[in-house]
BAFI-3210 file (N, C-alpha, C; in Angstrom, 3 decimals, decimal comma, padded with zeros to 6 digits):
// residues 76
n [1|2|3|4|5|6|7|8|9|10|11|12|13|14|15|16|17|18|19|20|21|22|23|24|25|26|27|28|29|30|31|32|33|34|35|36|37|38|39|40|41|42|43|44|45|46|47|48|49|50|51|52|53|54|55|56|57|58|59|60|61|62|63|64|65|66|67|68|69|70|71|72|73|74|75|76]
n.u [000,857|000,594|002,029|000,282|-002,159|-002,389|-002,543|-004,951|-006,708|-006,384|-007,356|-010,030|-010,880|-010,618|-012,540|-014,847|-014,804|-015,102|-017,636|-019,196|-018,761|-019,987|-022,624|-023,183|-023,038|-025,140|-027,328|-027,265|-027,854|-030,445|-031,762|-031,441|-032,857|-031,712|-029,140|-026,302|-024,120|-022,374|-022,831|-020,414|-018,628|-019,869|-019,758|-016,993|-016,451|-017,842|-016,387|-013,887|-014,605|-015,270|-012,758|-011,366|-012,830|-012,238|-009,483|-009,505|-010,767|-008,835|-006,700|-007,804|-007,999|-005,283|-004,518|-005,979|-004,703|-002,111|-002,617|-003,510|-001,142|000,553|-000,803|-000,455|002,327|002,599|001,209|002,849]
n.v [-001,175|002,192|005,300|007,351|006,025|005,120|007,563|008,489|006,612|007,159|009,748|009,377|007,835|009,722|011,579|010,031|009,605|012,236|012,892|011,074|012,031|014,553|013,781|012,333|014,362|015,990|014,243|013,866|016,442|016,706|014,783|015,806|018,067|020,476|022,557|020,834|021,349|024,157|026,982|027,929|025,767|023,868|025,137|025,163|022,414|021,807|023,320|022,074|019,550|020,143|020,953|018,546|016,991|018,304|017,875|015,117|014,820|016,010|014,246|011,970|012,777|013,010|010,369|009,222|010,478|009,448|006,738|006,774|007,600|005,445|003,419|004,339|004,097|001,333|000,497|001,284]
n.w [000,000|-000,860|000,326|-000,158|-000,383|002,247|003,574|002,549|003,639|006,381|006,437|005,635|007,812|009,844|009,060|009,381|012,164|013,030|012,002|013,457|016,037|015,942|015,375|017,710|019,669|018,844|019,143|021,902|022,715|021,772|023,313|025,845|025,675|025,537|024,229|023,732|022,325|021,643|019,445|018,388|018,688|017,092|014,601|014,278|014,117|011,783|009,933|010,108|009,203|006,543|005,577|005,793|004,022|001,609|001,475|001,247|-001,232|-002,880|-002,475|-003,588|-006,265|-006,873|-006,576|-008,694|-010,855|-010,590|-011,007|-013,674|-014,916|-014,329|-015,674|-018,269|-018,535|-018,291|-020,520|-022,530]
ca.u [000,000|001,419|001,837|-000,917|-003,304|-002,464|-003,025|-006,374|-007,431|-006,387|-008,252|-011,407|-011,162|-010,796|-013,855|-015,862|-014,801|-015,649|-019,085|-019,799|-018,720|-021,026|-023,923|-023,347|-023,324|-026,482|-028,295|-027,268|-028,556|-031,871|-032,275|-031,439|-033,743|-030,903|-028,027|-025,058|-023,060|-022,592|-022,731|-019,005|-018,040|-020,484|-019,175|-015,607|-016,506|-018,266|-015,261|-012,885|-015,169|-015,136|-011,335|-011,012|-013,463|-011,467|-008,209|-009,820|-011,016|-007,547|-005,937|-008,430|-007,595|-003,879|-004,489|-006,450|-003,638|-001,014|-003,080|-003,487|000,266|001,043|-001,424|000,226|003,669|002,430|000,715|003,914]
ca.v [000,000|003,391|006,315|008,110|005,188|005,143|008,890|008,527|005,819|007,908|010,885|008,868|007,435|010,954|012,111|009,187|009,914|013,579|012,820|010,371|012,920|015,567|013,111|012,021|015,601|016,443|013,337|014,180|017,719|016,461|014,014|016,672|019,204|021,697|022,481|020,347|021,850|025,578|027,319|028,060|024,427|023,234|025,773|024,696|021,034|021,837|023,834|021,010|018,520|020,613|020,898|017,143|016,545|018,864|017,152|013,784|014,951|016,258|012,999|011,093|013,244|012,639|008,916|008,989|010,900|008,473|005,499|006,988|007,617|004,068|002,689|004,797|003,492|-000,099|000,288|001,649]
ca.w [000,000|-000,965|001,369|-000,503|000,008|003,706|003,959|002,185|004,634|007,651|006,250|005,672|009,189|010,619|008,690|010,012|013,604|013,198|011,772|014,601|017,198|015,759|015,535|019,131|020,393|018,490|019,774|023,328|022,883|021,554|024,443|027,028|025,447|025,545|023,279|024,326|021,469|021,377|018,027|018,009|018,567|015,930|013,420|014,161|013,638|010,381|009,147|010,058|008,345|005,154|005,236|005,608|002,771|000,505|001,429|000,746|-002,668|-003,527|-002,440|-004,577|-007,593|-007,047|-006,804|-010,060|-011,766|-010,487|-011,640|-015,127|-015,335|-014,274|-016,791|-019,490|-018,569|-018,520|-021,880|-023,483]
c.u [000,901|001,125|000,574|-002,175|-003,496|-003,002|-004,518|-007,197|-007,499|-007,343|-009,708|-011,806|-011,403|-012,145|-014,975|-015,949|-015,425|-017,161|-019,784|-019,837|-019,818|-022,404|-024,196|-023,706|-024,745|-027,556|-028,400|-028,028|-030,054|-032,481|-032,369|-032,385|-033,011|-029,750|-026,753|-023,866|-023,327|-022,324|-021,287|-018,350|-018,591|-019,916|-017,746|-015,567|-016,909|-017,121|-014,173|-013,344|-014,988|-013,681|-010,906|-011,625|-012,688|-010,133|-008,414|-010,043|-009,709|-006,703|-006,494|-008,036|-006,142|-003,737|-004,924|-005,380|-002,494|-001,394|-003,041|-002,062|000,830|000,470|-000,780|001,596|003,544|001,976|001,793|004,776]
c.v [001,236|004,351|007,125|007,330|005,215|006,481|009,021|007,762|006,548|009,091|010,453|008,449|008,668|011,592|011,332|009,483|011,277|013,573|012,132|011,257|013,976|014,950|012,800|013,246|016,084|015,559|013,628|015,467|017,526|015,729|014,882|017,845|020,532|021,495|022,067|020,837|023,330|025,866|027,401|026,711|023,722|023,818|025,302|023,269|020,974|022,310|022,770|019,886|018,908|020,567|019,460|016,585|017,053|018,137|015,745|013,815|015,170|014,994|012,015|011,469|012,868|011,139|008,586|009,349|009,893|007,163|005,637|006,979|006,206|003,239|003,061|004,178|001,995|-000,401|000,568|000,479]
c.w [000,000|000,184|001,103|-000,136|001,520|004,204|003,678|003,217|005,972|007,576|006,305|007,085|010,066|010,323|009,371|011,508|013,870|013,028|012,935|015,835|017,113|015,966|017,004|019,947|020,095|019,120|021,267|023,591|022,731|022,747|025,697|026,878|025,486|024,577|024,001|023,510|021,236|019,901|017,557|017,798|017,334|014,639|013,192|013,629|012,167|009,482|009,013|009,132|006,878|004,703|004,968|004,327|001,556|000,355|000,873|-000,760|-003,425|-003,570|-003,460|-005,995|-007,879|-007,298|-008,227|-011,082|-011,773|-011,177|-013,157|-015,657|-015,365|-015,400|-018,112|-019,649|-018,891|-019,935|-022,918|-023,857]
res [m|s|r|l|d|e|a|q|q|r|l|n|a|a|l|t|r|l|e|r|a|v|e|g|k|l|k|a|a|q|q|n|g|a|s|a|v|d|d|g|a|l|d|a|l|k|a|e|n|e|q|l|r|q|a|s|a|e|a|g|e|r|l|d|t|a|i|r|r|l|e|g|v|l|d|s]
***
């Protein structure tokens, strides 16, 4: 497995953990009838989530480019 593949997997795992954390906080807030997540924390989590999604997309594009290059070399 390449370093890029490993980075992609770590990034996806981080996104999953972040999404679960946000969902857990929101469920807790709903059950308590009060906001367990303040607006600032929620905004920060959303911003981090977006950054991770962008990084994941960029890594995916790089992987696609590398795969196309390798296929080109192999076809030569």
